[in-house]
C-alpha positions as CSV (number, residue, x, y, z in Angstrom):
1,M,135.6,225.1,35.5
2,Q,133.5,226.2,32.7
3,H,129.8,225.3,33.0
4,F,127.7,224.8,29.9
5,K,124.1,224.3,29.2
6,V,122.4,222.5,26.3
7,F,119.4,224.6,25.2
8,V,116.8,222.4,23.6
9,V,114.9,224.3,20.9
10,A,113.1,221.2,19.5
11,L,112.3,218.2,21.6
12,G,111.0,214.7,20.9
13,V,114.2,213.1,19.5
14,A,114.7,209.6,21.1
15,F,118.3,208.9,21.9
16,G,117.9,205.2,22.0
17,L,120.9,204.6,24.3
18,S,121.9,206.6,27.3
19,H,125.5,207.7,27.3
20,S,125.4,208.8,30.9
21,A,124.3,205.3,31.8
22,G,127.6,204.0,30.3
23,A,126.2,202.7,27.0
24,V,128.2,203.6,23.9
25,P,126.2,203.9,20.6
26,A,126.9,201.5,17.7
27,R,129.7,202.6,15.4
28,P,128.4,205.3,13.1
29,N,129.7,206.5,9.8
30,I,131.7,209.7,10.4
31,V,131.7,212.5,7.8
32,Y,133.9,215.5,8.9
33,I,133.6,218.4,6.5
34,L,136.2,221.1,7.0
35,A,135.7,224.3,5.0
36,D,138.7,226.5,4.4
37,D,138.8,230.0,5.9
38,L,135.0,230.1,6.5
39,G,134.4,232.7,9.3
40,Y,132.4,232.2,12.4
41,G,130.0,234.9,11.1
42,D,129.8,233.6,7.6
43,V,127.2,231.0,8.6
44,H,124.0,232.8,9.2
45,A,122.8,230.5,12.0
46,F,125.9,231.6,14.0
47,N,125.6,235.3,13.1
48,P,121.9,236.3,12.6
49,A,122.7,239.9,13.7
50,T,125.3,240.8,11.1
51,G,125.4,237.8,8.8
52,K,124.2,238.9,5.3
53,I,125.3,235.8,3.3
54,K,122.6,233.2,2.8
55,T,123.7,229.8,4.0
56,P,120.4,227.8,3.9
57,R,122.0,224.3,3.9
58,M,124.3,224.8,6.9
59,D,121.4,226.6,8.7
60,R,119.2,223.6,8.0
61,L,121.8,221.2,9.3
62,A,122.1,223.3,12.4
63,A,118.4,223.0,13.0
64,Q,118.6,219.2,12.5
65,G,121.5,218.8,15.0
66,M,123.7,220.6,17.5
67,M,125.5,223.9,17.1
68,F,128.6,224.5,19.2
69,T,129.1,228.2,19.8
70,D,132.5,227.8,21.4
71,A,134.4,225.6,19.0
72,H,138.0,226.3,18.1
73,S,140.9,225.4,15.8
74,G,144.1,224.8,17.7
75,S,145.7,227.3,15.3
76,S,144.5,230.3,13.4
77,V,146.0,229.0,10.1
78,C,145.7,226.0,7.9
79,S,148.4,223.4,8.3
80,P,148.7,223.5,12.1
81,T,144.9,223.1,12.4
82,R,144.9,220.1,10.1
83,Y,147.7,218.4,12.0
84,G,145.7,218.8,15.3
85,L,142.6,217.4,13.7
86,I,144.3,214.3,12.4
87,T,146.5,213.6,15.4
88,G,144.7,215.0,18.4
89,R,147.9,217.0,19.2
90,Y,148.7,220.7,19.1
91,S,151.0,221.3,16.1
92,W,153.3,223.7,18.1
93,R,154.7,220.5,19.7
94,T,156.3,219.8,16.2
95,K,158.6,221.8,14.0
96,M,155.5,223.7,12.8
97,Q,155.5,226.6,15.4
98,S,154.6,229.4,13.0
99,G,153.3,229.8,9.5
100,V,152.1,227.0,7.2
101,L,153.5,224.4,4.8
102,N,153.5,224.8,1.0
103,G,152.5,222.4,-1.7
104,F,156.0,220.8,-1.9
105,S,156.7,220.6,1.8
106,P,157.8,217.3,3.4
107,P,155.4,215.5,5.7
108,L,154.5,217.0,9.1
109,I,153.0,213.9,10.7
110,A,155.8,211.8,12.1
111,P,156.0,208.1,11.0
112,G,154.3,205.8,13.5
113,R,152.1,208.5,15.1
114,L,148.5,207.3,15.7
115,T,146.0,209.3,13.7
116,V,142.2,209.5,13.6
117,P,141.9,207.5,10.3
118,A,144.4,204.8,11.6
119,L,142.5,204.5,14.8
120,L,139.2,204.1,13.0
121,R,140.7,201.6,10.5
122,Q,141.9,199.5,13.4
123,H,138.2,199.2,14.3
124,G,136.9,198.2,10.9
125,Y,136.3,201.5,9.2
126,A,136.9,202.3,5.6
127,T,138.7,205.6,5.6
128,S,138.8,208.3,2.9
129,C,140.2,211.8,2.6
130,V,139.0,214.1,-0.2
131,G,140.3,217.6,-0.6
132,K,143.1,219.8,0.5
133,W,145.8,217.9,2.4
134,H,148.3,220.7,3.4
135,L,150.3,218.4,5.7
136,G,153.2,217.7,3.5
137,M,154.2,214.7,1.4
138,D,157.5,213.4,-0.2
139,W,157.5,214.2,-3.8
140,P,159.8,212.0,-5.9
141,R,162.6,214.3,-6.9
142,D,165.4,214.2,-9.5
143,P,168.6,214.4,-7.3
144,R,170.4,216.0,-10.3
145,T,168.2,219.0,-10.4
146,Q,168.0,221.6,-7.7
147,F,164.5,221.8,-6.4
148,D,162.7,225.0,-5.6
149,A,160.6,223.9,-2.7
150,T,158.2,226.8,-3.0
151,G,157.3,225.6,-6.5
152,K,157.5,229.2,-7.8
153,S,159.6,228.6,-10.8
154,A,159.8,226.4,-13.9
155,P,162.7,224.2,-12.6
156,A,160.1,222.5,-10.2
157,I,158.5,221.0,-13.3
158,K,161.8,219.2,-14.1
159,A,162.8,218.6,-10.5
160,V,159.8,216.4,-9.6
161,R,159.5,212.9,-11.2
162,W,155.8,213.4,-11.8
163,S,155.1,209.9,-13.1
164,E,156.5,208.2,-9.9
165,P,154.5,207.6,-6.7
166,I,154.4,210.2,-4.0
167,K,155.4,208.9,-0.6
168,N,154.2,209.6,2.9
169,G,151.0,211.4,2.0
170,P,147.5,210.7,3.2
171,N,147.6,206.9,2.5
172,S,150.6,206.6,4.8
173,V,148.7,207.9,7.9
174,G,145.6,205.7,7.8
175,F,143.5,206.7,4.8
176,D,142.5,203.9,2.4
177,Y,141.8,206.4,-0.3
178,Y,142.8,209.9,-1.1
179,Y,141.8,212.4,-3.8
180,G,142.7,216.1,-3.7
181,I,145.3,218.8,-3.9
182,S,148.6,218.9,-1.9
183,A,148.0,222.3,-0.2
184,S,145.9,225.5,-0.6
185,L,144.3,226.3,-3.9
186,D,146.7,229.2,-4.3
187,M,149.8,227.0,-3.8
188,P,151.4,225.0,-6.6
189,P,151.5,222.3,-7.9
190,Y,148.2,222.8,-9.6
191,V,147.3,219.2,-10.1
192,F,145.0,216.6,-8.6
193,I,146.4,213.6,-6.7
194,E,144.7,210.3,-6.4
195,N,146.1,208.1,-3.7
196,D,149.9,208.4,-4.4
197,R,150.0,209.6,-8.0
198,V,149.1,212.8,-9.8
199,T,146.2,212.4,-12.2
200,A,148.0,214.4,-14.9
201,I,151.6,215.4,-15.5
202,P,152.2,219.1,-15.0
203,T,153.7,220.4,-18.2
204,I,153.1,224.2,-17.9
205,E,152.9,226.9,-15.3
206,K,149.8,228.6,-14.0
207,K,149.2,231.3,-11.4
208,W,146.6,231.7,-8.8
209,I,148.3,234.3,-6.5
210,R,151.4,232.0,-6.6
211,Q,153.0,230.7,-9.8
212,G,154.1,227.1,-10.3
213,P,153.8,223.8,-12.1
214,A,150.3,222.9,-13.3
215,A,148.5,220.2,-15.3
216,A,147.2,221.7,-18.6
217,D,143.6,221.0,-17.8
218,F,143.7,222.1,-14.1
219,E,141.5,225.1,-13.4
220,A,141.0,226.5,-9.8
221,E,137.3,227.1,-10.2
222,D,136.7,223.4,-11.0
223,V,138.2,222.2,-7.7
224,L,135.0,222.6,-5.5
225,P,132.8,220.8,-8.0
226,V,135.4,218.0,-8.4
227,L,135.9,217.5,-4.7
228,K,132.1,217.4,-4.2
229,S,131.8,214.8,-6.9
230,K,134.6,212.6,-5.4
231,A,133.0,212.9,-1.9
232,L,129.6,211.8,-3.3
233,A,131.3,208.8,-4.8
234,R,132.8,207.8,-1.4
235,I,129.4,208.1,0.2
236,D,127.9,205.9,-2.6
237,D,130.6,203.3,-2.0
238,G,130.0,203.4,1.8
239,A,126.3,202.9,1.4
240,K,126.8,199.9,-0.9
241,S,129.4,198.2,1.2
242,G,127.6,198.4,4.6
243,Q,131.0,198.9,6.2
244,P,131.3,201.8,8.6
245,F,133.2,204.6,6.9
246,F,135.1,207.8,7.8
247,L,135.1,210.5,5.2
248,Y,137.3,213.6,5.9
249,L,136.2,216.2,3.3
250,A,138.7,219.0,3.4
251,L,137.2,221.7,1.1
252,A,139.5,224.2,-0.5
253,S,136.8,227.0,-0.3
254,P,136.1,229.8,0.4
255,H,139.9,230.2,0.6
256,T,141.6,232.3,-2.0
257,P,141.6,232.3,-5.0
258,V,137.9,233.3,-4.6
259,L,136.5,231.8,-7.8
260,P,132.8,230.9,-7.7
261,T,131.7,229.1,-10.8
262,K,129.6,230.9,-13.4
263,E,126.3,229.7,-12.0
264,W,127.1,231.2,-8.6
265,R,128.6,234.5,-9.7
266,G,126.4,237.4,-8.6
267,K,124.0,235.2,-6.6
268,S,124.7,236.9,-3.3
269,G,124.6,240.5,-4.4
270,L,127.5,241.0,-2.0
271,G,130.5,240.1,-4.2
272,D,132.6,237.1,-5.2
273,Y,133.5,236.1,-1.6
274,A,129.8,235.8,-0.6
275,D,129.1,234.0,-3.8
276,F,131.8,231.5,-3.0
277,V,130.5,231.0,0.5
278,M,127.0,230.3,-1.0
279,Q,128.5,227.8,-3.5
280,T,130.3,226.1,-0.6
281,D,127.1,225.9,1.4
282,A,125.3,224.4,-1.6
283,A,128.0,221.8,-2.0
284,I,127.8,220.8,1.7
285,G,124.0,220.5,1.2
286,E,124.5,218.1,-1.6
287,I,126.7,215.9,0.6
288,I,124.0,215.9,3.3
289,D,121.3,215.1,0.7
290,A,123.3,212.1,-0.5
291,I,123.6,210.8,3.1
292,D,119.9,211.2,3.6
293,Q,118.8,209.8,0.3
294,R,120.9,206.6,0.9
295,G,119.2,206.0,4.2
296,L,122.4,206.8,6.2
297,A,121.2,209.7,8.3
298,E,120.4,207.7,11.4
299,K,123.8,206.0,11.4
300,T,126.1,208.9,10.3
301,L,127.7,211.5,12.5
302,V,128.1,214.6,10.3
303,I,130.3,217.5,11.4
304,V,130.6,220.7,9.4
305,T,133.1,223.3,10.5
306,S,136.0,225.4,9.4
307,D,139.8,225.3,9.8
308,N,140.2,228.8,11.1
309,G,138.6,232.3,10.9
310,F,137.7,234.3,7.8
311,A,140.6,235.3,5.6
312,P,139.9,238.7,4.2
313,P,140.9,239.6,0.6
314,G,141.2,243.0,2.3
315,D,140.5,244.5,5.7
316,P,137.6,242.8,7.4
317,Q,136.1,246.1,8.4
318,E,136.2,247.1,4.7
319,V,134.0,244.1,4.0
320,V,131.6,245.2,6.8
321,R,131.5,248.8,5.4
322,K,130.8,247.7,1.8
323,T,128.3,244.9,2.5
324,G,127.1,245.1,6.1
325,H,128.3,241.5,6.5
326,N,130.6,240.8,9.4
327,P,132.5,237.5,8.6
328,S,133.7,237.3,12.2
329,G,130.4,238.0,13.7
330,P,130.8,239.3,17.3
331,L,134.4,238.4,17.4
332,R,137.6,240.4,17.2
333,G,140.1,239.6,14.5
334,S,140.2,237.0,11.7
335,K,142.4,234.3,10.2
336,A,146.0,234.3,11.6
337,D,145.1,236.2,14.8
338,V,145.2,235.0,18.4
339,W,142.0,236.9,19.0
340,E,138.8,234.9,18.8
341,G,138.0,235.7,15.2
342,G,141.2,233.8,14.3
343,H,140.3,230.4,15.7
344,R,136.6,230.3,17.0
345,V,134.8,228.5,14.2
346,P,131.3,227.5,13.3
347,F,130.7,223.8,14.3
348,I,127.6,221.8,13.6
349,A,127.1,218.1,14.5
350,R,124.2,216.0,13.3
351,W,123.4,212.3,14.0
352,T,119.7,212.1,13.6
353,S,119.2,209.0,15.8
354,K,121.4,210.2,18.7
355,I,121.7,214.0,18.7
356,A,118.7,216.0,19.6
357,A,117.6,218.4,16.8
358,G,117.7,222.1,17.3
359,T,120.2,222.1,20.2
360,K,123.0,224.4,21.1
361,S,126.0,223.9,23.4
362,D,128.5,226.5,24.7
363,R,130.9,223.8,25.7
364,T,134.5,224.7,24.7
365,I,135.8,222.2,22.1
366,C,138.7,222.0,19.7
367,H,139.4,220.2,16.4
368,T,142.0,218.2,18.3
369,D,139.1,216.6,20.2
370,L,138.0,214.4,17.3
371,M,140.6,211.7,18.3
372,A,139.3,211.3,21.9
373,T,135.7,211.5,20.7
374,C,136.3,208.6,18.3
375,A,138.1,206.6,20.9
376,E,135.2,207.0,23.3
377,L,132.8,206.1,20.6
378,L,134.7,202.9,20.0
379,A,135.1,202.2,23.7
380,T,138.8,202.1,23.4
381,K,141.6,203.8,25.4
382,L,144.2,205.9,23.6
383,P,147.8,205.1,24.3
384,D,149.7,207.7,26.2
385,N,151.6,208.8,23.1
386,A,148.5,209.6,21.1
387,G,145.9,212.3,21.2
388,E,147.8,214.3,23.9
389,D,145.6,217.3,23.5
390,S,142.3,215.6,22.7
391,V,139.2,215.7,25.0
392,S,136.1,213.7,24.0
393,F,132.9,215.7,23.4
394,L,130.8,212.6,22.9
395,P,128.9,213.1,26.2
396,T,127.8,216.5,25.0
397,L,126.6,215.1,21.7
398,M,124.6,212.5,23.6
399,G,122.9,215.2,25.7
400,D,124.8,214.7,28.9
401,T,124.7,218.1,30.6
402,D,126.8,216.9,33.5
403,A,129.8,216.1,31.5
404,P,133.0,217.8,32.8
405,A,134.0,220.9,30.9
406,R,137.2,221.0,28.9
407,P,139.7,222.1,31.5
408,S,141.7,224.4,29.2
409,I,142.4,225.1,25.5
410,V,145.5,226.5,23.9
411,N,145.3,228.6,20.7
412,H,148.2,229.6,18.5
413,S,148.5,232.4,15.9
414,A,150.2,232.5,12.5
415,N,153.2,234.2,14.1
416,G,153.5,231.6,16.8
417,R,151.9,233.6,19.6
418,F,150.1,231.6,22.4
419,A,146.8,232.1,24.1
420,I,145.5,229.9,26.8
421,R,141.9,229.7,27.9
422,E,140.5,228.4,31.2
423,G,136.8,228.8,31.7
424,N,136.0,232.4,30.6
425,W,139.5,233.7,31.2
426,K,141.8,234.0,28.1
427,L,145.4,235.0,28.4
428,E,147.3,236.1,25.2
429,F,151.1,236.3,25.1
430,C,151.4,239.2,22.6
431,P,150.6,242.9,22.6
432,G,148.6,242.9,19.3
433,S,146.8,240.4,17.1
434,G,149.6,237.9,16.9
435,G,148.8,237.7,13.2
436,W,147.6,240.0,10.4
437,A,144.9,242.2,12.0
438,K,145.7,245.7,13.3
439,P,147.4,246.4,15.5
440,T,150.0,243.7,14.6
441,D,152.5,242.9,17.3
442,P,155.2,245.3,16.0
443,E,152.5,248.0,15.7
444,A,151.2,247.3,19.2
445,T,154.8,247.4,20.6
446,K,155.3,250.9,19.0
447,Q,152.1,252.0,20.7
448,N,153.5,250.8,24.1
449,L,150.6,248.4,24.6
450,P,151.1,245.7,27.3
451,R,153.0,242.7,26.2
452,I,150.2,240.4,27.3
453,Q,146.4,240.6,27.2
454,L,143.8,239.1,29.5
455,Y,140.1,239.0,28.7
456,D,137.0,237.8,30.5
457,L,135.1,236.4,27.5
458,A,131.9,236.0,29.5
459,S,131.5,239.8,29.6
460,D,133.8,240.8,26.8
461,L,133.6,238.4,23.9
462,A,134.9,241.1,21.5
463,E,138.2,241.4,23.6
464,T,138.0,245.1,24.1
465,K,139.1,245.5,27.8
466,N,142.5,244.2,28.7
467,L,142.5,243.1,32.4
468,Q,146.1,242.0,32.7
469,A,146.9,244.8,35.1
470,E,143.8,244.4,37.3
471,R,144.0,240.6,37.6
472,P,147.6,239.6,38.1
473,E,146.6,236.4,39.9
474,I,144.7,235.2,36.9
475,V,147.7,236.0,34.7
476,A,150.1,234.1,36.9
477,R,147.8,231.1,37.1
478,L,147.3,230.8,33.4
479,K,150.9,231.4,32.6
480,T,151.8,228.5,35.0
481,R,149.2,226.3,33.4
482,L,150.5,227.0,29.9
483,E,154.1,226.3,30.9
484,A,153.0,223.0,32.4
485,E,151.1,222.0,29.3
486,I,154.1,222.8,27.2
487,T,156.6,221.0,29.5
488,N,154.5,217.9,30.0
489,G,154.1,217.3,26.3
490,R,150.3,217.1,26.8
491,S,147.3,218.9,28.1
492,T,145.3,215.8,29.1
493,P,145.9,213.3,31.9
494,G,148.5,210.6,31.1
495,A,152.2,210.0,31.1
496,K,154.5,212.9,30.3
497,Q,155.5,213.1,26.6
498,L,158.2,214.8,24.7
499,N,157.6,217.6,22.3
500,D,159.3,217.0,18.9
501,I,161.6,219.9,19.3
502,P,161.9,222.7,21.9
503,V,158.8,224.8,21.9
504,I,159.3,228.5,21.3
505,R,158.0,230.2,24.4
506,F,156.0,233.4,24.7
507,E,159.1,235.1,26.1
508,A,160.7,235.1,22.6
509,P,161.4,238.6,21.3
510,L,158.6,240.2,19.4
511,A,159.0,240.5,15.6
512,G,160.1,244.0,14.6
513,K,161.2,245.0,18.1
């Protein structure tokens, strides 16, 4: 079992209600801000040693609340992480067992599955999603026209009936309101969506890495300011209504295309990426200011985090060499990898009336845990077929240092490679990164590296010494545990569930071998 401590840096915050005594705080507003491809080491508070980018607003938020130093995404890429966050279930239990969706993909969330917004709405919350969806939706299509599902070519403009409503998007899974883009900022269609309709008809093609249908007035560098503005409007509405609200703000930055606006270009002195991180930090700061200025700080749980690790425009080590800034901090790897840099993310929680300011927790948590945390907050029990991989971290937020540790966590790489963690032991079922960093799995295979990796993160956070040969009993135990969590359809207590399709196991042949 993993033990954790809560280190109090600043004292004197009154909790009001004792969670350990069985009391559950009154329903707070919940604002979950998910940055896109923001590395663990990009937030200075998490990486004071090698973090060169100034992030004053996230650093200030960390000082006002709790920093989680061992927080994770269930996957090291976008769509799977978002599925887990919304459903409390690992995405590898679905058809999404590697890679990501694109802007024209069908929905990943199955009809009838309980989601975080649906759960909260059942308990009287107004629910909004602003930003990057990337979980698929059903675009209205002209059956007479062959549709290029990647949106790469002009026929997609004609294949979609742009003036008709989109089905099975965010509004179908529990969100009262949605405004944003269908996928990543470098994936067409380049158009804003409000609820179930585009805000402008795509009539031309544009290209930000990928080419595809675009509204004539859509510009990628406008997306961050527009999403910020829409989020501020939702906070205004929530303040006026007095109804508890859930705002899921899924930023599209600092993901590619790296396009800081004119006022932010050159501000960091470290290049466009650092400028974009600073602009993202400032936008988050404006959201926090709006919450505070409207008198909502004491009744709002704010979480700021990232969907996965840093996504390098080039080699991460090249970034370090050129700027001195390490976007993964002390971690090995980056986005797409099974190594810690792929899925360990910055995670800050603030609720000024309940969470002690200036605290840190090394409790292991995952984005999938939002579902169970909300359920405990609402004093309701999840059905067996919901939140199968969700563990509440509410006790930790409330300062309960005796709360049981998360028994295990499963991480997944872009290429579908598994890792399972139990306490400080982490077993990885691939010879290389499982993703993009070197050595990739085919490269590691050519180097005759072991097919599995075992690390003791307590003494080797950078994953430099593979202990699989020295500790076969740990390897066997963790392999058995992962198999059970796959077979049982869940990693939490409850009735056995079915995975959507057979799960591709770690024994599958390695790519390129």
